[in-house]
N, C-alpha and C positions, 0 to 999 in steps of 0.2 A: 652617379656616385663613383668616387675613386675606388680603385681596386688595390693599389699599392700604398702602404703607409709611407709618408715622406718625413715624418717626425723621427729624427735620429735618436731621440730618447727611447723610443720603442725598441729599436735594435740594440741600443746599449744595455737596456734593462734585460731584454731576452738573452743577450750574450752573457751578461753578468750572472744571471740565474742558471743558464744552461751549461756553460763551460766547466764549472766545478763538478756538475753532475755527470757530464760526459767523461771527464777525467776519472771520477769515482767509478763509473761504469767500466771504463777501460781497465782500471786496476782490479776491479772485481772479476772481470773477464780473465785477467792475468792469473788470478787465483785458481779459477776453474780450469783454465787452459793448462796451467802447469800440472795440475792433478791429472788431466786427461792425457797429456803427453808422457808424463813420467809413468803413469799406469800403463800407457800404450806399449811401453817396452816389455810388459809382462804378457802381451798377447791379446787376441780378440776376446777371449772369455773374460779376462780381467777388465777390459774396457766395457764389455757388456754388463758385467756384474756391478761395476761402479755406476754405470748409467741407470740400471734398474734399481739399485739401492738409492740412488738420488731421486727417484720418483717420490719418495716420502718428503725429501727436501723441497721438491717442486710443489707438492701439495701444500706444505707449510708456506712456501713463498706466495702461493695463490691466496691463502688465508690472510697473510700479512699484507699483500697488496689490497685486499678488501678492507681489512681493519684500518690500516694506515690511510688508504685512499678515502674511506668514509670520514676519517678524522680530518684529513687534509682539505677536503672540500669545505667543511665548516670552518676550520681554523684559518684557512687562507682568506675566506670572506671576512671573518672577524678581524684579521690582520689588516684588511683594507680600511677598517675603522679604528685600528690600534686598540682593540678591546682584549688586552692580554689576560684579564681575569677570567673571561669565559673560555679563552683558549686553554688555559691551564686546567679548567674543569673538563673540557673535552678530551685533552690528552690523558687525564686520569681515568676517564671512562674506557678509552681504548687500551690503556696499559693493563687494566684489570682483565679485560677480555683476552689480551695477548698472553698473559701469564696462564690463564685457565687452559687455553687451547694448546700452548706449547708443552705444558706439563703432561696433559693427557696424551698428546701425540707421541711425546718422548717415551712415556711409560709403555704405551702400546707397541711401539717399535722395538723397545728393549726386550719385551716379553715374547712377542710373536714375529720375529724377523723372517723366518722361513715361510710362514703362512702368508705374510704380506708380499714377499717376493713371488710366491706362487701365483698371485693374482695377475702378474705381468708376463711371466714366462714359464714354460714347462721344461726348460733345459736345465738338468741337474747341475752341470758344471757352472753355469751362470748363477744359479741360485746359491751354490756353495761360495762363490766369490762374493756375492752380494751380502750374505750373512756375515762374513768377516768384516765387511765394510760397515754394516749397520751396528756392529757391536760397540763402536765408539761414536758413530754419528748420532745415535739416539740421544746422547747426553748433550749434544750441541744445540738442540732446537730452542731451548729456553733462552740461551745467550744470544742466538741469532734473532729471535723475536724481539727481545729487549732492545738490541742495538738498532734494528731496522725501524722500530717504532720511534725511537728517539731521534734518529736521523731524519725521519719524515716530519717530526714535530719541528725540528730546526729549519727544515726546508720551507715549511709553511709560513715562517716568519722571515724568510729570505736570508737565513744563515746557512748557506749551501756549502761553504768551504770546509767546514768541520768534517762532514762525511767523507770528503776527498782525503783529508789528512789522515783520518783514522783508517781508511781503506789502504793507504800506503803502508802504514804500520802492519796491518793485517796481512798484506801481500808479502812483505819481507819475512814475517814470522812463518807464514804458511810455506813459502818457497824453501826456506832454510830447513824447516822440519820435514818437508817432503824428502829432501835429499838425505836427511838423517835416518828417517824411519822406513821409507819404501824399500831402499836397497841396502840399508845398514851402513851408516857412516859414523865416524868418531867413536867406534866401539859399540854402537847400538845394534840390536838384532835387526835383520832384514825382515820386515813385517808384511811386505807386499801391499795389497789393497787395504789391509787393516792399518798399516802405517800412514797411508793417505788420509784415512778417516781420523786417526789420532792427531795428525798435524792440523787438520781442519778444526777439530775440537779445541785445541789450544789457541789457535788463531781467533776463534769465535769468543773465547773467554777474554782474550786481550781486547778485542773489538768492543764487547759489551762494557767492560770495565772502563775503557777510555771514554765511551759516550756517557756513562753515568757520571764520571768525574767532570766532564765538560759541562753537562747540563746542570749539575749541582753547584759547581764552583766557578766555571768560566763564562757561562752565558750571561749577557747583560740585557737581553730583550724580554724573555719570559720570566726570568728570575724564579724559576721553579725550584721548589724544595721538596724534601721527602714527604712532609705533611700534606703537600698539595695532591699527592697520589691518593689521599683519603677523601678528597673533595667529593661531595655528592650534590648534584643539582638535578632535580627531577625533570625540569623543563628541558635542559640541555640533553639529558639522557634520552628523553622522548624524541628530541630533534635528531640525535645521533642515530637512533634506530629507525626513525621515520625516513630520513634521507640516506642513511648509511646502509640499511639492510639491502636495498637493491644493489649497492656496490659490492657488498660482501656476497650476496647471492650470485651476482654476476661472476665473481671470482670462483665461487664454488662450481658454477657451470663450466668455467674454463678448467678448473681442476679435474672435473669429471671427464672433460674432453681430452685433456693431456694424459690422464691415467688410462682412459679407454684407448687412446691412440697408441700408447706404449704397450698395452696389452695386445692390441691387434698386430703391431709390428713385431712384438716379442714372440709371436708364434709363426713368424716368417723366417726364422733362423738367426744364428749368431751374426752372420754377415749383415743382415738388415738392421739388427740392433746396433752393431758397431757403426754402421753407416749413418744411422740416425744420430748417434752420439757425436760423431765427427761433423756431420752437417749442422747440427745445433751449435757446435762451437764456432763454425764459420758464420752462421746466422747472427750469433751474439756479437761477434767481432764487427761485422758489417753494420749491424743495427745500433751500435753504441751511440753514434751521433744522433740517430733518429730518436732513440729512447730518451737521451739526455735533453734534446731540444723539446720533445713532447712533454717531459716533466716540467721544464721551464715554462712552456706554454700553459700548463695546468695551473702553476702558481700565479702567473700573470693574469690568467683568466679569472681565477677566484678572487684575486685582489681587486681587479677592475670591476667585476660584477658586484662584489661586496661593497664597493664604494659608490655603486649606482651609476656608473659611467657607461650606459648601454650603447649610445651612439658610437663612442670610441671603440667599444668592443666589436661592433659590427665591422668596422674597417679593419681592425686587427684580424678578425676571422677570415676576411677575404684574402688578405696578404698571406696569412699562415697557410691557407689551402694551396696557393701557388707554390710557396716554399717547399711544402712537404711532397707535392707531386713531383717537383724537380728532384728533390733529394731521393725519392723512391726510385726514379729512373736511373739516377747515378748509382744507387746501391745495387740495382740489378746488374748493371754493367760491371761493377766491381766484383760481384760474386762470380760471374763468368770468367773474368780475368784471373781471379785468385784460386779457383777450384783445383786446378792441377798442381800449382806450386804448394798450396796448402796441404795437399795429401802427401807431399814428400816428407812432411814432418813425422808422419806416422809409420810405424813398423807393422804394416798390414799386408795380407795376401792379395792376389789379383782379383779374386771374387769380391772381396770387401771394397776394393778400390773401384771396381766397375759400378757397384751399386751406389757408392758414395757420389761418383760423378753424375749419375742419373738423378739422385736426390737433389744435388746442388743445382742442376739445370732447372728443376722444378722451382727451387727456392729463388732463382734469379727472376722468375716471373712473378711469383706471389709476394715477394718483398716490396714490390711497387705498391700493391694494395695495402700491405701492412703499414707502410709509411703514411699513405694518405688517409685511409679510413680509420686506422688506429689512432692517429693524432686527432682527426675530426671528432670521433666519437668519445675518445678518452680525454684528450687535452682540451677540448672545447665543450662538447655537449655535457659530459659528466661533470667536469670541473665548473661549468657554468651553472650547475644546479639541477639539471634534468637527469637525475640519477636512474629513474625507472626505465627510460627509453633504452638505454644501453643494455641493461639486463634483459629486457624483453627481446630485443633484437638478437643478442647473442644466443639466447635460449632457442629461439626459432631456428637460427642457422645451424647450431650444433646438433640439435636433436632431430631436425627434419631433413637436413641435407648432408652435413659433414660425416657424422657417424654412420648413418644408414648407407651412404654411398661407399664408404670405406669397407664396411662389413660385407656388402655385396661383392665388391671388387676382390676382397681377400678370400672369402670362404664360399662364395657361390660361383663366381666366374674364374676364380684362381688366376688373377692377372699377375703381371710382374710387380715386384715390390714398389717400383717408382710410381705406378698407377695408383696404388693404395696411398702412397705418400701424397700424391697430387690431390686425391680426394680429401685427405685430411687437411690440406692447405687451401682448398677451393674457396672457402668463405672469405679469404683475404682479398680476393678479386671481386666476388659478387657483392660484398658489402659496400663497395665503393659507390654503387648507384644509390644505395640508401643514404650514405653519408652526404652526397652532393645535395640531395633534396632536403634532408634534415637541417643541415647547417645553414643553408641559404634561405630558409624560412624564418630563422632567427627567433623561434619561440622557445628556445632552450635556455635563455638567459633568465635566471631566477635568483633573486636575493633571498638567501635563507637565514639571514641574521635576525636577532631579536633586539628590540630597543632602538632608540634614536642615536644619532651620532653624538648629540650633546650629552646624552646620558653616558655613553661610552667614554667620551673624553673626560667627563667628571670623575668616572671610576679610575681612569689612568692617573689623573692629577692627585686623587686621594692616595693611590698606591705609592706614587713618587714621594709624597709628603711623609708617608710612613717609613719609606726606605731611607729618607734623609734623617 
């Protein structure tokens, strides 16, 4: 059996899906990076305070990846049959869940910021900076949730460019307001980390507003309207929770892992916290292409499996494995080459710089595994319909290897921070063996859609007649 796809249409489709997502990820990185660098001028405590404050945002992102990911697995497969009626119903289910979670999380953060930060660090200076940051960030969560869900809905029907365009606008707004509010420009008060959060809040409002306008007025694929958000389909709701709960639960596991990791590193000193923040910035920068291509693979996988083209998907999977292994090796080399120049951007002391270099050396190794197994288990297995396996696999690795080894390294053996960091990243390498076996057995391809293709096309025809 062939290993490399020779059909140019495969590469054109993957390219068309992935490039706008890569560019959107790059712009999103620019937003976070500008925050990180501008706040970096205020010192290590400010960097650490924003990083710890952003753990709530990280938690929300994990939830949104789960909610939107569960939605996208189903909607991409229905898009393979062009069943837009059911897609609108699934988006409505996810939208209601998003509103509930973002409102609760925003209120909890606004009322208990110091208590939340105390879960991650016992440094009072870091907590004080984080409280100032969360004062405004708490109100951005609803807008973030709405915009991310709508971007995911558009991606699932192959409308990937709108997310990129909206992100460009968000980046411009955020960068300009960072300049105004952090250091005080154009007569505005110098607000420090609070100014960083305020600029992010305004940018999130702009982002959500733009996506609502596009979905309501500009989109011609889903033709979604406000009353569609009130749709209720008991069968699709059951499907969403049946196939989606493992995805959401998997993201909760990762949220616990990330929050616990931050809490462990947060007790190793301000230098370790700042080094983690800086290393994460480099990781996001280098992994932009990986994540964008993986998202494109997920859309293509869902569409292909939903259309019932399993033999074609097997060949796609073999080619994709080779691609992402090569991409991972290249990414590791880039991390090693960029780590010293990257640190020149930051105003940090020698101790923080030394820890950052060590963390980045670890990252150069683990990013190879992140590229290969992350794409295999997320872009293929989960998007292909086997949602439970990824959840169970992640749960085993996080709770039986990653967190126990890091806790022992930090608080029993009192090792260097980079050893703790390596323990927290160790699963990225060990899961590669699992991914190789799982992918090449090809039992993960499952069509999750309801009804026949003829029925779906009949519904589309009826909707078009009504629209005319």
